[in-house]
Short mmCIF file of the C-alpha atoms (twelve columns), coordinates in Angstrom:
data_MODEL
# 
_entry.id   MODEL 
# 
loop_
_atom_site.group_PDB 
_atom_site.id 
_atom_site.type_symbol 
_atom_site.label_atom_id 
_atom_site.label_alt_id 
_atom_site.label_comp_id 
_atom_site.label_asym_id 
_atom_site.label_seq_id 
_atom_site.Cartn_x 
_atom_site.Cartn_y 
_atom_site.Cartn_z 
_atom_site.pdbx_PDB_model_num 
ATOM 1   C CA . UNK A 1   0.000   0.000  0.000   1 
ATOM 2   C CA . UNK A 2   1.232   3.451  -0.967  1 
ATOM 3   C CA . UNK A 3   1.246   6.359  1.514   1 
ATOM 4   C CA . UNK A 4   0.868   9.235  -0.935  1 
ATOM 5   C CA . UNK A 5   -0.020  9.564  -4.615  1 
ATOM 6   C CA . UNK A 6   0.549   12.999 -6.174  1 
ATOM 7   C CA . UNK A 7   -1.347  13.697 -9.399  1 
ATOM 8   C CA . UNK A 8   -0.920  16.206 -12.191 1 
ATOM 9   C CA . UNK A 9   -4.347  15.680 -13.828 1 
ATOM 10  C CA . UNK A 10  -4.950  15.305 -17.559 1 
ATOM 11  C CA . UNK A 11  -5.994  18.294 -19.655 1 
ATOM 12  C CA . UNK A 12  -6.829  18.825 -23.325 1 
ATOM 13  C CA . UNK A 13  -6.307  15.112 -23.518 1 
ATOM 14  C CA . UNK A 14  -7.709  14.553 -27.006 1 
ATOM 15  C CA . UNK A 15  -5.448  17.240 -28.485 1 
ATOM 16  C CA . UNK A 16  -2.405  15.911 -26.671 1 
ATOM 17  C CA . UNK A 17  -2.937  12.291 -27.710 1 
ATOM 18  C CA . UNK A 18  -3.626  13.228 -31.323 1 
ATOM 19  C CA . UNK A 19  -0.531  15.427 -31.488 1 
ATOM 20  C CA . UNK A 20  1.655   12.896 -29.665 1 
ATOM 21  C CA . UNK A 21  0.657   10.046 -32.008 1 
ATOM 22  C CA . UNK A 22  1.160   12.089 -35.167 1 
ATOM 23  C CA . UNK A 23  4.423   13.766 -34.193 1 
ATOM 24  C CA . UNK A 24  5.981   12.448 -30.978 1 
ATOM 25  C CA . UNK A 25  7.810   15.199 -29.113 1 
ATOM 26  C CA . UNK A 26  6.441   17.911 -31.432 1 
ATOM 27  C CA . UNK A 27  4.037   20.807 -31.154 1 
ATOM 28  C CA . UNK A 28  2.835   22.957 -28.291 1 
ATOM 29  C CA . UNK A 29  3.159   20.252 -25.672 1 
ATOM 30  C CA . UNK A 30  6.496   19.392 -24.096 1 
ATOM 31  C CA . UNK A 31  7.196   16.756 -21.467 1 
ATOM 32  C CA . UNK A 32  8.696   18.779 -18.653 1 
ATOM 33  C CA . UNK A 33  8.561   17.321 -15.158 1 
ATOM 34  C CA . UNK A 34  6.019   18.975 -12.880 1 
ATOM 35  C CA . UNK A 35  8.417   20.791 -10.531 1 
ATOM 36  C CA . UNK A 36  5.821   21.631 -7.887  1 
ATOM 37  C CA . UNK A 37  4.917   17.970 -7.433  1 
ATOM 38  C CA . UNK A 38  8.622   17.080 -7.542  1 
ATOM 39  C CA . UNK A 39  9.350   19.423 -4.637  1 
ATOM 40  C CA . UNK A 40  6.344   18.092 -2.740  1 
ATOM 41  C CA . UNK A 41  7.422   14.486 -3.365  1 
ATOM 42  C CA . UNK A 42  10.977  15.221 -2.178  1 
ATOM 43  C CA . UNK A 43  9.737   16.790 1.069   1 
ATOM 44  C CA . UNK A 44  7.325   13.883 1.558   1 
ATOM 45  C CA . UNK A 45  10.073  11.280 1.011   1 
ATOM 46  C CA . UNK A 46  12.432  13.117 3.379   1 
ATOM 47  C CA . UNK A 47  9.729   12.858 6.036   1 
ATOM 48  C CA . UNK A 48  9.722   9.078  5.604   1 
ATOM 49  C CA . UNK A 49  6.581   8.556  3.517   1 
ATOM 50  C CA . UNK A 50  6.347   6.392  0.413   1 
ATOM 51  C CA . UNK A 51  5.256   8.614  -2.490  1 
ATOM 52  C CA . UNK A 52  4.588   8.293  -6.220  1 
ATOM 53  C CA . UNK A 53  3.871   10.972 -8.836  1 
ATOM 54  C CA . UNK A 54  1.406   10.498 -11.693 1 
ATOM 55  C CA . UNK A 55  1.974   13.064 -14.425 1 
ATOM 56  C CA . UNK A 56  -1.087  12.405 -16.598 1 
ATOM 57  C CA . UNK A 57  -0.282  14.821 -19.450 1 
ATOM 58  C CA . UNK A 58  3.302   13.573 -19.772 1 
ATOM 59  C CA . UNK A 59  2.319   9.895  -19.548 1 
ATOM 60  C CA . UNK A 60  -0.890  10.320 -21.594 1 
ATOM 61  C CA . UNK A 61  -3.048  8.972  -18.784 1 
ATOM 62  C CA . UNK A 62  -6.831  9.295  -18.809 1 
ATOM 63  C CA . UNK A 63  -8.997  9.621  -15.719 1 
ATOM 64  C CA . UNK A 64  -9.872  5.940  -16.160 1 
ATOM 65  C CA . UNK A 65  -6.138  5.091  -16.093 1 
ATOM 66  C CA . UNK A 66  -5.688  7.165  -12.928 1 
ATOM 67  C CA . UNK A 67  -8.586  5.443  -11.152 1 
ATOM 68  C CA . UNK A 68  -7.134  2.063  -12.125 1 
ATOM 69  C CA . UNK A 69  -3.737  3.034  -10.668 1 
ATOM 70  C CA . UNK A 70  -5.394  4.297  -7.477  1 
ATOM 71  C CA . UNK A 71  -7.236  0.996  -7.045  1 
ATOM 72  C CA . UNK A 72  -4.005  -0.923 -7.657  1 
ATOM 73  C CA . UNK A 73  -1.673  1.113  -5.403  1 
ATOM 74  C CA . UNK A 74  -4.252  1.939  -2.691  1 
ATOM 75  C CA . UNK A 75  -2.733  5.236  -1.529  1 
ATOM 76  C CA . UNK A 76  -3.791  6.548  1.858   1 
ATOM 77  C CA . UNK A 77  -3.636  10.176 0.682   1 
ATOM 78  C CA . UNK A 78  -3.919  11.684 -2.796  1 
ATOM 79  C CA . UNK A 79  -2.637  15.156 -3.583  1 
ATOM 80  C CA . UNK A 80  -3.896  16.790 -6.784  1 
ATOM 81  C CA . UNK A 81  -2.517  19.971 -8.288  1 
ATOM 82  C CA . UNK A 82  -5.246  22.162 -9.757  1 
ATOM 83  C CA . UNK A 83  -4.884  24.831 -12.416 1 
ATOM 84  C CA . UNK A 84  -7.813  26.705 -13.915 1 
ATOM 85  C CA . UNK A 85  -7.603  24.665 -17.126 1 
ATOM 86  C CA . UNK A 86  -7.754  21.381 -15.180 1 
ATOM 87  C CA . UNK A 87  -10.342 22.429 -12.570 1 
ATOM 88  C CA . UNK A 88  -13.339 20.922 -14.394 1 
ATOM 89  C CA . UNK A 89  -11.498 17.636 -14.944 1 
ATOM 90  C CA . UNK A 90  -10.344 17.581 -11.312 1 
ATOM 91  C CA . UNK A 91  -13.967 17.934 -10.216 1 
ATOM 92  C CA . UNK A 92  -14.870 14.783 -12.182 1 
ATOM 93  C CA . UNK A 93  -11.725 12.956 -11.036 1 
ATOM 94  C CA . UNK A 94  -12.488 13.677 -7.362  1 
ATOM 95  C CA . UNK A 95  -16.064 12.413 -7.845  1 
ATOM 96  C CA . UNK A 96  -14.664 9.173  -9.310  1 
ATOM 97  C CA . UNK A 97  -12.127 8.797  -6.491  1 
ATOM 98  C CA . UNK A 98  -14.885 9.175  -3.880  1 
ATOM 99  C CA . UNK A 99  -16.763 6.235  -5.470  1 
ATOM 100 C CA . UNK A 100 -13.865 3.863  -4.726  1 
ATOM 101 C CA . UNK A 101 -14.556 1.601  -1.750  1 
ATOM 102 C CA . UNK A 102 -12.540 2.967  1.194   1 
ATOM 103 C CA . UNK A 103 -11.526 6.082  -0.743  1 
ATOM 104 C CA . UNK A 104 -8.247  7.779  0.157   1 
ATOM 105 C CA . UNK A 105 -8.154  11.274 1.645   1 
ATOM 106 C CA . UNK A 106 -7.898  13.812 -1.185  1 
ATOM 107 C CA . UNK A 107 -5.955  17.060 -0.785  1 
ATOM 108 C CA . UNK A 108 -5.823  19.742 -3.474  1 
ATOM 109 C CA . UNK A 109 -3.432  22.596 -4.074  1 
ATOM 110 C CA . UNK A 110 -1.969  24.669 -6.855  1 
ATOM 111 C CA . UNK A 111 -2.651  28.006 -8.513  1 
ATOM 112 C CA . UNK A 112 -6.411  27.524 -8.899  1 
ATOM 113 C CA . UNK A 113 -6.844  26.708 -5.215  1 
ATOM 114 C CA . UNK A 114 -4.724  29.716 -4.251  1 
ATOM 115 C CA . UNK A 115 -6.881  31.970 -6.459  1 
ATOM 116 C CA . UNK A 116 -10.181 30.370 -5.423  1 
ATOM 117 C CA . UNK A 117 -9.851  28.768 -1.974  1 
ATOM 118 C CA . UNK A 118 -13.570 27.936 -2.052  1 
ATOM 119 C CA . UNK A 119 -12.612 25.203 -4.569  1 
ATOM 120 C CA . UNK A 120 -11.997 22.960 -1.556  1 
ATOM 121 C CA . UNK A 121 -15.596 23.253 -0.351  1 
ATOM 122 C CA . UNK A 122 -16.990 23.082 -3.915  1 
ATOM 123 C CA . UNK A 123 -15.279 19.699 -4.260  1 
ATOM 124 C CA . UNK A 124 -16.575 18.674 -0.802  1 
ATOM 125 C CA . UNK A 125 -13.023 18.077 0.432   1 
ATOM 126 C CA . UNK A 126 -11.572 18.633 3.894   1 
ATOM 127 C CA . UNK A 127 -8.106  19.865 2.893   1 
ATOM 128 C CA . UNK A 128 -6.537  22.238 0.409   1 
ATOM 129 C CA . UNK A 129 -3.379  24.343 0.269   1 
ATOM 130 C CA . UNK A 130 -3.044  27.979 -0.660  1 
ATOM 131 C CA . UNK A 131 0.427   29.015 -1.791  1 
ATOM 132 C CA . UNK A 132 3.473   26.849 -1.021  1 
ATOM 133 C CA . UNK A 133 2.362   23.537 0.442   1 
ATOM 134 C CA . UNK A 134 5.458   21.406 0.984   1 
ATOM 135 C CA . UNK A 135 5.890   22.170 4.704   1 
ATOM 136 C CA . UNK A 136 2.183   22.114 5.519   1 
ATOM 137 C CA . UNK A 137 1.542   19.023 3.400   1 
ATOM 138 C CA . UNK A 138 4.120   17.011 5.343   1 
ATOM 139 C CA . UNK A 139 2.576   18.210 8.622   1 
ATOM 140 C CA . UNK A 140 -0.856  17.165 7.371   1 
ATOM 141 C CA . UNK A 141 0.477   13.732 6.368   1 
ATOM 142 C CA . UNK A 142 1.970   13.240 9.835   1 
ATOM 143 C CA . UNK A 143 -1.436  14.096 11.309  1 
ATOM 144 C CA . UNK A 144 -3.420  11.861 8.924   1 
ATOM 145 C CA . UNK A 145 -1.064  8.890  8.780   1 
# 
């Protein structure tokens, strides 16, 4: 069982898959690591937790793929980064996660949450981070786990 799963959710998935299949490594989309989740994962590992990052756009993962991975790895906590362009998809992803038997605790953060903190209550979640979350996220994990 995994302690923490950090997710960069999919966005503009159809465009990305079409572009990637036609011209791998070409076009407007580049596979750069998600630095925010990388920093969060490093702080989480340093605190002694087992953590994995899912970068859906880079790995061409759908929401169905993500749910399958969640069911397989059984994380205790899921952290999702939310930008305005992914907010609608995150809403649907969170709804799907909550349907899993014994769903993990979901925590959101990122620019959209910082701009609209009420996103946490709109998604009917308990936890969200405004601004830099790596110190607070580790504290929350110690409390939850």
